[in-house]
Backbone bond lengths (Angstrom), bond angles and torsions (degrees), N, CA, C in turn:
res aa  C-N    CA-C-N  psi(-1)  N-CA   C-N-CA  omega(-1)  CA-C   N-CA-C  phi
1 M - - - 1.458 - - 1.522 110.46 -
2 E 1.322 115.60 153.95 1.453 120.12 -178.16 1.528 111.53 -63.29
3 C 1.341 116.41 -36.84 1.464 118.64 -178.67 1.522 111.54 -65.21
4 D 1.340 117.94 -28.76 1.458 120.48 178.82 1.523 111.12 -63.84
5 S 1.321 117.37 -40.71 1.464 120.02 178.74 1.522 110.78 -67.88
6 V 1.337 116.51 -35.46 1.471 119.92 177.15 1.522 110.35 -63.75
7 H 1.328 115.94 -46.26 1.469 119.65 178.57 1.521 111.11 -59.94
8 S 1.321 116.71 -39.80 1.457 120.20 -179.37 1.524 111.20 -64.24
9 V 1.326 116.90 -42.20 1.472 120.69 179.48 1.523 110.33 -63.85
10 I 1.317 116.91 -42.42 1.469 120.75 -179.34 1.527 110.40 -66.79
11 E 1.324 117.79 -40.88 1.461 120.65 -179.81 1.523 110.86 -62.41
12 R 1.318 117.27 -38.63 1.473 119.52 178.30 1.521 110.54 -65.62
13 R 1.332 116.48 -36.66 1.457 119.74 179.49 1.524 111.94 -68.70
14 L 1.322 117.09 -30.94 1.464 121.08 -176.98 1.521 113.36 -80.19
15 R 1.323 117.04 -10.49 1.458 119.16 -178.72 1.528 111.18 -63.91
16 D 1.315 113.90 135.85 1.467 121.96 176.20 1.530 112.32 59.33
17 Q 1.323 116.59 30.37 1.463 121.19 177.48 1.529 109.23 -108.06
18 D 1.312 116.61 138.73 1.455 121.91 174.87 1.526 108.48 -89.44
19 V 1.321 115.86 117.09 1.461 121.60 -178.95 1.523 108.16 -120.73
20 Y 1.326 116.90 120.87 1.459 121.59 -178.19 1.526 113.48 -111.54
21 L 1.329 117.23 -18.02 1.464 121.29 -179.21 1.526 109.62 -133.46
22 P 1.324 117.69 148.65 1.475 119.36 176.89 1.529 112.53 -58.54
23 A 1.325 117.63 -35.62 1.464 120.52 -177.84 1.526 111.83 -64.00
24 E 1.318 118.10 -23.06 1.459 120.45 179.85 1.522 111.54 -68.42
25 Y 1.340 117.04 -23.14 1.462 119.53 176.88 1.531 111.21 -65.13
26 V 1.318 117.63 -30.51 1.456 121.13 -177.87 1.522 110.43 -60.31
27 N 1.313 117.20 -50.43 1.461 121.08 -178.82 1.520 111.30 -65.28
28 L 1.336 117.23 -39.22 1.458 120.00 179.86 1.527 111.58 -66.59
29 M 1.330 117.27 -38.04 1.461 120.00 179.03 1.524 111.10 -69.80
30 K 1.323 117.25 -36.30 1.463 119.63 176.60 1.530 110.44 -64.03
31 R 1.308 117.29 -41.13 1.462 121.66 -176.85 1.515 112.81 -81.17
32 A 1.341 117.19 -2.27 1.462 119.41 -179.61 1.525 111.24 -65.55
33 R 1.314 116.91 -29.66 1.467 120.64 177.95 1.518 109.71 -126.99
34 V 1.331 116.15 138.16 1.460 121.80 179.92 1.525 110.79 -105.95
35 K 1.337 116.81 -47.17 1.460 121.97 -178.46 1.526 109.42 -112.57
36 P 1.310 119.27 142.03 1.482 126.63 -0.77 1.526 113.19 -74.00
37 H 1.327 116.92 -19.14 1.466 120.99 176.33 1.525 107.16 -165.49
38 P 1.331 117.87 158.09 1.473 120.18 179.22 1.518 111.23 -61.72
39 Y 1.317 114.39 156.45 1.460 119.03 176.64 1.528 110.07 -64.30
40 E 1.325 115.04 147.18 1.459 120.38 173.93 1.523 108.66 -92.26
41 V 1.313 116.66 118.72 1.457 122.37 -174.59 1.522 108.97 -118.61
42 K 1.306 115.92 133.60 1.466 120.98 177.98 1.522 108.45 -113.48
43 Y 1.317 115.38 119.57 1.470 121.64 -179.61 1.526 107.87 -89.82
44 I 1.317 117.70 112.63 1.455 121.64 -172.64 1.522 111.03 -105.23
45 D 1.335 114.51 161.35 1.463 121.01 173.81 1.525 108.02 -133.57
46 H 1.327 117.97 -164.01 1.459 121.18 -174.10 1.527 112.63 -65.75
47 T 1.339 117.93 -21.11 1.459 120.07 -179.67 1.527 112.51 -72.62
48 F 1.304 117.82 -13.97 1.463 121.29 -179.07 1.522 112.27 -71.56
49 F 1.324 117.65 -30.57 1.459 121.95 -171.70 1.521 110.54 -84.92
50 Q 1.328 114.79 135.38 1.456 122.11 -177.71 1.531 110.49 -116.30
51 D 1.322 115.23 154.96 1.458 121.71 -179.99 1.537 109.13 -94.76
52 F 1.332 115.86 109.14 1.458 121.27 -178.32 1.530 112.53 -99.72
53 T 1.312 117.61 4.53 1.461 119.97 -174.30 1.526 112.66 -69.18
54 K 1.338 117.89 -24.32 1.455 120.44 -177.00 1.529 113.17 -94.69
55 L 1.324 116.87 2.55 1.453 120.21 178.73 1.523 110.95 -73.30
56 R 1.294 115.70 147.37 1.466 120.58 173.84 1.525 106.86 -88.29
57 L 1.301 116.86 97.96 1.452 122.60 -171.83 1.512 111.31 -98.80
58 C 1.316 114.50 157.57 1.454 121.20 173.97 1.521 107.94 -83.21
59 K 1.321 116.62 116.50 1.462 120.48 -174.98 1.523 112.66 -76.12
60 S 1.319 117.48 -19.50 1.469 120.68 -179.25 1.515 109.16 -146.78
61 L 1.340 116.63 136.81 1.456 121.47 177.33 1.525 111.83 -81.98
62 R 1.299 117.42 -10.62 1.458 119.77 -177.71 1.528 110.16 -61.48
63 P 1.326 117.96 126.71 1.465 120.03 -177.82 1.515 114.48 -78.97
64 G 1.322 119.14 -3.98 1.458 121.65 179.49 1.511 110.52 -138.49
65 V 1.320 116.35 163.57 1.462 121.12 -178.86 1.526 112.19 -123.90
66 R 1.320 117.21 -20.08 1.460 121.20 -176.96 1.522 110.26 -92.34
67 P 1.332 117.20 156.60 1.479 120.25 175.65 1.519 110.67 -57.58
68 G 1.333 115.36 134.24 1.451 120.54 -178.66 1.514 113.89 94.45
69 D 1.350 118.10 -16.96 1.460 121.11 177.53 1.526 109.85 -70.61
70 P 1.333 117.57 156.43 1.471 119.98 178.01 1.525 111.30 -57.92
71 T 1.312 116.51 147.55 1.461 122.88 177.72 1.523 109.29 -111.15
72 V 1.292 115.76 -178.53 1.464 120.61 179.72 1.529 110.82 -60.39
73 H 1.334 117.21 -34.28 1.465 120.64 -178.24 1.525 111.85 -67.21
74 N 1.333 117.69 -20.08 1.459 120.59 -179.98 1.523 112.76 -86.68
75 I 1.311 118.93 -11.48 1.467 122.06 -177.94 1.528 109.54 -73.34
76 R 1.321 116.07 132.42 1.464 121.94 178.55 1.532 112.18 -109.75
77 A 1.318 117.94 -21.07 1.468 120.42 -180.00 1.523 109.17 -156.26
78 I 1.323 115.11 144.61 1.461 121.80 177.24 1.528 108.07 -132.03
79 R 1.310 116.48 135.08 1.464 121.04 178.11 1.525 108.79 -124.81
80 Y 1.325 115.27 126.45 1.455 121.59 177.11 1.527 109.03 -98.74
81 N 1.313 116.55 128.88 1.462 121.73 -176.62 1.528 110.62 -101.73
82 N 1.341 114.98 155.42 1.463 120.00 -177.24 1.520 113.30 -65.25
83 N 1.320 116.86 -22.28 1.464 119.42 -178.45 1.525 112.70 -85.16
84 G 1.337 117.27 6.12 1.451 121.01 177.42 1.512 114.87 94.87
85 T 1.342 118.38 -2.76 1.460 120.81 178.67 1.526 110.34 -91.54
86 M 1.326 115.18 173.82 1.452 119.95 -177.00 1.530 108.90 -144.27
87 D 1.329 116.79 138.39 1.459 123.33 177.16 1.523 109.18 -115.31
88 F 1.325 115.33 159.29 1.465 119.37 -179.59 1.526 110.06 -145.34
89 K 1.334 114.67 162.98 1.457 122.98 175.21 1.524 109.28 -129.44
90 I 1.331 115.26 139.13 1.462 120.50 172.41 1.525 110.28 -90.41
91 D 1.310 116.33 -26.27 1.462 122.84 177.79 1.515 108.19 -136.09
92 H 1.322 116.59 144.99 1.467 119.73 -176.99 1.517 112.05 -62.14
93 S 1.321 117.86 -28.32 1.467 120.89 -178.97 1.527 112.49 -84.09
94 D 1.331 118.17 -7.82 1.461 121.27 -178.97 1.523 111.30 -78.61
95 D 1.311 114.66 163.42 1.460 120.15 170.79 1.532 108.86 -80.46
96 C 1.310 115.94 159.03 1.462 120.05 179.14 1.529 109.56 -72.28
97 H 1.311 115.37 140.81 1.463 122.26 178.19 1.525 108.68 -117.84
98 P 1.326 117.66 140.92 1.473 119.60 176.90 1.528 110.97 -62.39
99 H 1.283 115.74 136.80 1.462 119.51 177.46 1.533 108.85 -68.76
100 P 1.337 117.29 133.48 1.469 119.70 -174.51 1.527 114.41 -80.76
101 S 1.319 117.81 15.22 1.457 119.98 -177.84 1.522 111.15 -59.73
102 H 1.326 116.29 131.58 1.469 121.11 179.20 1.519 110.63 -64.57
103 Q 1.331 116.58 -37.48 1.462 119.34 -179.37 1.527 111.23 -64.75
104 L 1.351 117.01 -39.62 1.456 119.64 -178.39 1.526 111.73 -74.03
105 R 1.320 117.85 -34.18 1.466 120.62 179.75 1.525 110.79 -65.45
106 N 1.326 116.27 -33.73 1.456 120.54 -177.58 1.524 113.13 -94.16
107 S 1.323 116.58 12.37 1.460 118.90 -178.20 1.523 109.96 -68.01
108 T 1.325 115.80 145.04 1.454 122.44 178.61 1.512 109.62 -110.62
109 S 1.322 116.16 178.43 1.458 120.17 -175.62 1.515 112.46 -65.51
110 D 1.340 116.64 -28.32 1.454 119.36 -177.12 1.522 112.41 -104.79
111 S 1.329 117.99 5.94 1.458 119.86 -176.87 1.514 112.26 -75.41
112 H 1.346 117.23 -16.51 1.453 119.75 -179.56 1.530 111.23 -110.32
113 T 1.323 116.99 21.59 1.456 121.81 176.84 1.514 109.94 -93.38
114 V 1.307 115.74 128.33 1.462 120.16 -179.42 1.521 109.03 -106.98
115 T 1.296 115.52 154.09 1.458 122.62 179.35 1.525 108.47 -121.60
116 P 1.320 118.01 159.68 1.470 120.04 178.85 1.528 111.28 -59.92
117 L 1.311 115.31 139.24 1.457 120.39 -179.44 1.527 111.40 -76.79
118 Y 1.315 117.08 -33.40 1.464 121.35 -178.58 1.528 109.47 -126.48
119 S 1.304 115.89 140.86 1.463 121.23 177.12 1.525 112.44 -94.04
120 D 1.311 116.45 -11.75 1.465 120.07 -178.77 1.523 107.94 -155.69
121 R 1.310 115.45 170.84 1.462 119.63 176.85 1.529 110.52 -60.91
122 L 1.306 116.36 145.75 1.453 120.46 178.79 1.523 110.10 -76.06
123 K 1.311 115.40 146.40 1.456 120.92 178.72 1.525 109.87 -91.94
124 I 1.314 115.67 138.61 1.452 120.10 175.63 1.527 109.06 -89.38
125 K 1.309 115.99 164.03 1.456 120.13 -179.04 1.528 109.99 -69.22
126 E 1.322 114.41 153.51 1.457 119.36 -177.53 1.524 111.65 -62.16
127 L 1.336 117.06 -36.85 1.456 120.17 -179.66 1.525 110.63 -65.43
128 K 1.326 117.26 -41.28 1.470 120.23 177.97 1.521 110.02 -65.35
129 F 1.335 117.27 -39.28 1.455 120.07 177.15 1.524 110.65 -60.49
130 K 1.321 116.71 -40.98 1.464 120.85 179.12 1.527 110.65 -64.29
131 H 1.323 116.92 -42.29 1.462 120.18 179.77 1.532 111.05 -64.63
132 L 1.320 116.66 -37.52 1.463 119.57 177.49 1.524 111.01 -67.47
133 Q 1.323 116.74 -34.77 1.458 119.18 175.46 1.525 111.25 -64.50
134 D 1.321 116.03 -35.97 1.468 119.65 178.04 1.527 111.19 -64.96
135 L 1.339 116.62 -31.31 1.462 120.01 -178.96 1.526 112.48 -69.94
136 K 1.325 117.12 -16.12 1.460 119.52 -178.85 1.527 112.01 -63.54
137 E 1.325 116.51 -15.91 1.466 119.48 177.88 1.527 111.62 -65.14
138 V 1.338 116.74 -25.05 1.474 120.27 -179.12 1.526 111.25 -113.73
139 I 1.320 117.35 10.87 1.459 122.06 179.83 1.526 108.66 -112.02
140 P 1.327 118.29 136.03 1.472 119.80 178.20 1.529 111.59 -56.02
141 K 1.313 116.22 147.10 1.456 121.75 -175.20 1.526 112.93 -62.82
142 D 1.325 117.44 -24.64 1.464 119.70 179.94 1.523 112.29 -61.78
143 F 1.329 117.50 -20.68 1.465 121.41 -177.36 1.528 112.82 -102.58
144 H 1.316 118.35 -0.68 1.465 120.70 -174.48 1.523 112.66 -64.86
145 S 1.323 117.81 -33.00 1.463 120.12 -176.32 1.521 111.83 -62.33
146 F 1.331 117.65 -31.87 1.470 120.35 178.55 1.517 110.42 -61.71
147 Y 1.324 117.01 -44.32 1.463 121.12 -178.03 1.528 111.66 -75.29
148 D 1.332 116.66 -29.28 1.465 119.11 177.83 1.525 112.05 -69.72
149 N 1.324 116.93 -28.83 1.470 121.19 -175.40 1.524 113.11 -96.19
150 L 1.307 118.44 10.03 1.460 120.62 177.81 1.525 110.11 -68.99
151 L 1.320 116.55 132.12 1.458 120.34 176.02 1.525 109.24 -71.04
152 H 1.314 116.31 134.23 1.459 119.79 -178.36 1.517 109.70 -147.40
153 K 1.308 114.68 156.98 1.453 121.60 179.95 1.524 109.69 -83.49
154 L 1.326 116.16 145.45 1.455 121.98 177.09 1.517 108.98 -106.88
155 N 1.310 115.84 126.21 1.455 120.59 175.18 1.523 108.51 -86.78
156 I 1.320 116.47 101.95 1.462 120.98 -179.12 1.521 108.21 -82.13
157 G 1.281 115.91 111.11 1.459 119.15 -179.81 1.513 109.62 179.40
158 C 1.279 116.29 159.30 1.448 121.50 178.76 1.515 108.20 -151.29
159 S 1.299 114.37 154.08 1.456 119.56 178.87 1.515 108.96 -107.03
160 I 1.302 116.23 129.63 1.460 121.56 -179.29 1.520 108.56 -114.81
161 N 1.305 114.93 125.12 1.454 119.50 176.49 1.519 109.04 -75.95
162 T 1.280 115.72 112.48 1.463 119.61 -178.18 1.518 110.56 -72.01
163 V 1.310 113.89 148.66 1.458 120.80 178.90 1.520 108.61 -95.08
164 N 1.297 116.02 133.65 1.450 120.03 179.40 1.526 109.18 -68.61
165 M 1.332 115.22 113.56 1.459 120.19 -175.19 1.523 111.78 -97.69
166 N 1.318 116.83 2.35 1.464 119.21 -178.32 1.523 109.82 -80.52
167 V 1.324 116.04 120.48 1.454 121.21 178.88 1.524 108.09 -96.69
168 T 1.303 114.74 116.12 1.466 118.22 -175.35 1.516 112.03 -103.05
169 T 1.340 116.36 -10.63 1.454 117.82 -178.90 1.508 109.77 -148.01
170 H 1.303 116.54 155.67 1.453 122.33 178.10 1.526 109.56 -123.43
171 T 1.340 114.69 34.76 1.466 117.87 -177.78 1.516 111.30 -72.33
172 E 1.364 117.26 -19.28 1.447 120.53 178.55 1.527 108.18 -120.97
173 P 1.323 117.48 76.89 1.471 119.57 -175.12 1.512 113.66 -64.35
174 H 1.358 119.01 -21.53 1.447 119.84 -178.28 1.529 112.43 -71.43
175 R 1.344 118.28 -13.49 1.464 121.40 -179.94 1.517 112.03 -85.61
176 Y 1.323 118.54 -8.77 1.455 121.61 -174.34 1.518 110.69 -118.06
177 R 1.310 112.95 144.58 1.447 118.12 174.48 1.524 107.80 -116.29
178 H 1.324 116.26 108.55 1.450 121.11 -178.90 1.520 108.74 -84.94
179 T 1.328 115.94 119.02 1.452 120.55 178.20 1.511 109.10 -83.18
180 D 1.337 114.58 -178.22 1.461 119.40 179.60 1.513 111.67 -62.11
181 K 1.368 116.30 -27.24 1.452 119.74 -179.90 1.524 112.02 -88.74
182 G 1.293 115.69 -0.97 1.455 118.75 176.04 1.508 114.61 81.42
183 S 1.353 119.51 27.85 1.464 121.37 178.79 1.518 109.27 -73.46
184 P 1.326 118.62 120.60 1.476 121.61 -175.18 1.518 113.07 -91.66
185 Y 1.361 120.30 29.39 1.457 122.21 -176.54 1.527 109.44 -92.99
186 S 1.315 115.28 138.96 1.459 120.53 -178.51 1.521 109.99 -81.15
187 Q 1.328 114.21 160.95 1.462 119.33 176.39 1.521 110.85 -61.74
188 T 1.326 117.06 -35.65 1.465 120.82 -179.95 1.522 110.71 -62.48
189 Q 1.341 116.70 -43.69 1.457 120.37 179.91 1.522 111.35 -65.82
190 I 1.333 116.18 -42.10 1.463 119.66 -179.29 1.521 111.15 -63.95
191 H 1.330 116.78 -43.91 1.460 119.99 179.26 1.525 111.18 -65.93
192 S 1.341 117.54 -33.96 1.466 120.20 178.50 1.517 110.87 -65.03
193 V 1.326 116.17 -44.52 1.461 119.74 179.62 1.519 110.81 -64.97
194 M 1.333 117.16 -43.37 1.454 120.07 179.72 1.525 111.44 -63.42
195 G 1.316 116.09 -35.55 1.461 119.59 177.42 1.511 111.85 -64.85
196 L 1.349 116.88 -40.58 1.463 120.18 177.94 1.517 111.66 -66.51
197 V 1.321 116.68 -39.87 1.467 120.37 177.78 1.523 110.17 -63.30
198 K 1.319 116.29 -41.74 1.465 120.84 179.46 1.528 110.40 -62.17
199 Q 1.343 116.85 -42.55 1.462 120.41 179.20 1.525 110.83 -63.84
200 A 1.340 116.51 -41.64 1.468 120.15 -179.23 1.518 110.92 -64.36
201 L 1.349 117.22 -43.15 1.456 120.68 179.37 1.520 111.21 -64.44
202 T 1.322 116.15 -40.63 1.461 119.83 179.01 1.514 110.99 -62.25
203 M 1.333 117.14 -41.59 1.458 121.15 179.91 1.516 111.13 -64.69
204 I 1.336 117.25 -44.93 1.461 121.13 -178.69 1.519 110.82 -64.88
205 L 1.324 116.99 -44.87 1.460 120.57 -177.94 1.522 111.82 -68.89
206 S 1.335 116.83 -30.95 1.458 118.96 177.90 1.519 110.88 -68.59
207 V 1.347 116.59 -35.91 1.464 120.07 176.65 1.516 110.72 -66.06
208 L 1.327 116.31 -36.18 1.460 121.72 -179.39 1.526 112.23 -84.18
209 N 1.334 116.70 8.17 1.468 123.31 177.59 1.532 112.16 63.59
210 Y 1.332 117.03 36.29 1.453 121.47 173.37 1.527 108.26 -104.75
211 D 1.308 114.30 152.22 1.460 119.82 176.30 1.524 107.63 -108.29
212 I 1.320 116.13 135.44 1.442 120.19 -178.59 1.518 108.13 -133.34
213 S 1.265 115.60 139.30 1.474 120.82 177.55 1.503 108.34 -133.72
214 Y 1.283 115.65 149.98 1.465 122.30 -178.42 1.513 109.23 -116.24
């Protein structure tokens, strides 16, 4: 296929090249071929992708549904029209016939309108963001800002080491304060748990950009 030769030319151009940003691939791919002219490269972002899920699509290209009707293998030409309809030919010398698809016959003026699939750049996972930050050790500092500004997801969570609250012995009664309900937990254990809860709340509120003071 023609695209295979294009990929091969680009791969040869990329050999032994230092690439620090995705945009640098654009220039390298353009320079991969000189004659008859450089490759035409389009650098896309999230605005390029469209949402086709709401389109009224033709589920089958077959122009017939009954036994003996033409099948896809009999089609010689297909024409897509701007109004969302489709015509076909069984023979090159024939006139175009409207495709009998029920979905296309019932298409409306807005059934072929697409909307952007994404409203903003996609966020990468926090772990991938961390790994990219680690790569900055071998990347020139001039490129660090690109990796610092990557949108990424934050995993809000913390691990709290629970304190064993099971009292198995009362050999040291001075360490425990028995309340009216008979709770056998020591002051040390209670303060440890409260300290962990305080740390967890502080961490959560700091992620949510709240300030908390005690």
